[in-house]
C-alpha positions, 0 to 999 in steps of 0.5 A, spaced: 672 462 975 671 464 969 666 459 967 663 462 974 663 469 972 661 466 963 654 463 967 653 470 970 653 473 964 649 468 960 644 468 966 643 476 965 643 475 957 637 471 959 633 475 964 634 481 959 632 478 954 625 474 957 623 481 960 623 485 953 619 479 950 614 481 955 614 486 954 613 487 946 608 481 948 604 486 951 604 491 947 602 486 941 595 485 946 594 492 948 594 494 940 590 487 938 583 490 944 585 497 941 584 495 933 579 489 933 579 487 926 587 485 926 586 478 929 593 474 934 591 469 935 595 464 939 599 471 940 603 466 946 605 460 941 607 465 935 611 470 939 613 477 936 610 474 929 604 477 925 599 474 921 600 476 914 594 476 909 599 478 903 598 470 900 590 469 902 590 476 897 593 473 891 590 467 891 583 471 890 587 474 885 589 469 881 580 466 882 577 472 881 580 475 875 580 470 870 572 469 872 571 476 872 575 477 866 572 472 862 564 474 863 567 481 861 568 477 854 561 474 854 558 480 856 561 484 850 560 478 846 553 477 847 552 485 845 556 483 839 550 478 837 545 483 839 548 488 834 549 483 827 542 480 829 539 488 827 543 490 822 540 483 819 533 483 821 533 492 818 536 489 811 531 483 811 525 488 813 528 493 808 529 488 803 523 485 803 519 491 803 522 494 797 521 487 793 514 487 796 513 494 792 515 492 786 513 486 786 506 482 783 503 476 783 507 472 778 513 476 778 518 476 783 525 476 784 529 469 783 532 468 790 539 470 787 537 476 787 534 477 793 540 474 796 544 480 793 541 485 795 540 482 802 548 482 802 548 489 800 544 492 804 548 489 810 554 490 808 552 498 806 549 499 814 557 495 816 553 490 819 560 485 823 558 480 818 565 478 821 563 474 827 558 470 822 561 463 820 563 464 813 561 471 812 555 473 809 557 467 804 555 463 811 547 465 811 543 462 809 536 464 804 534 457 802 527 456 806 525 463 804 518 463 800 517 469 794 511 465 791 504 467 792 501 473 795 507 474 800 514 475 801 516 470 806 523 472 807 528 466 812 533 466 813 540 462 818 546 463 820 551 462 824 555 464 830 563 462 831 566 465 839 572 469 836 577 466 842 579 458 841 580 458 848 573 456 850 572 451 844 569 452 838 563 454 841 558 457 837 551 459 836 545 456 830 540 462 828 533 464 826 531 471 822 524 471 818 521 478 815 514 478 811 512 482 807 505 482 803 506 485 796 502 490 793 497 487 789 491 489 793 485 485 796 485 478 794 477 474 795 481 467 796 485 470 802 479 470 807 477 466 811 479 458 811 478 457 805 485 461 803 488 457 808 489 464 813 486 465 820 487 471 825 491 472 830 493 475 838 499 477 841 498 473 847 492 469 844 491 461 845 488 461 839 486 462 833 481 464 829 478 463 821 474 470 822 475 477 823 468 478 826 469 474 832 466 476 838 473 474 842 477 479 837 472 484 839 470 485 845 465 489 847 467 493 854 462 495 859 463 500 866 461 496 872 461 499 879 467 494 883 461 492 888 458 488 882 464 484 879 464 480 885 456 477 882 457 478 875 459 472 871 461 472 863 458 469 857 461 463 859 458 462 866 464 465 868 467 468 873 472 475 872 479 475 876 483 481 877 488 483 871 494 483 872 497 486 867 494 493 870 493 492 877 486 491 878 487 486 884 489 493 888 481 495 887 477 495 893 472 501 888 470 504 883 468 503 877 471 496 873 471 494 866 469 487 863 468 485 857 462 478 856 468 474 854 472 475 858 475 472 864 479 479 869 476 484 869 480 491 869 481 498 872 483 501 866 481 502 859 488 503 856 489 495 859 493 492 856 488 485 856 483 490 853 487 492 847 487 487 840 493 487 836 490 482 831 495 478 825 494 474 820 498 469 819 497 462 815 494 456 817 500 453 818 504 457 822 498 457 827 503 452 830 499 449 837 493 456 838 487 452 837 481 453 833 476 458 837 470 455 840 466 461 837 469 460 830 467 453 830 
């Protein structure tokens, strides 16, 4: 008799638990439809266990945070490198200009005096030389040339990464400052006899004479309709200049030069301006000899 009563009670408890479970499942399904961003996959199998996203957030933070911190450290360090380069270049330019004023062709300060002047200027300007491997003594002036008509200061140094966690990283840097001595005109510098030539900033050739037609372009204004049939002195067609947006021009006036291969929208275009530099013949690099100067 007692067993039959106990079995009846157990059956009633199971029935109530089954109804309670079905009610909870229906509520979860209704809420999942109202909030699309929350998904409940396999809800019948998982019963009342809701998914947890906290573990995935922890894993993502553990991966992303070190990468983010490393990028921030490298960015800050790169800004420091720029600060060091700017300070050293400023010191080289100012010291080179000062030496160029007081020097003569025969009398020039020694390399030791040059090093002391430059290092003193860097220290007074508070250049962060602590990032340079060896500090101020780690800057080499051995390649500098003080003889002749020019003060050519060249320095080389290494910048070491301050955090050893990333390994022994270092960057080799080279900087230069060239200033002509205040000794007046020297005929040996004119033309190829003095081993000096003329170049432009973006030009691919070097020139033997300052009067070369490529260095002194003759600018002409023509109608846009005429440019298609026009040819330069070398027989080449004119194409639109990319620097001034001449490709968008459909009418009006454009500007050309005798030996140029492009037409320009404005007289202020960089393609019509010539910033000429005189450099030693040994430093022309991969530039070729101008066809007009041969």
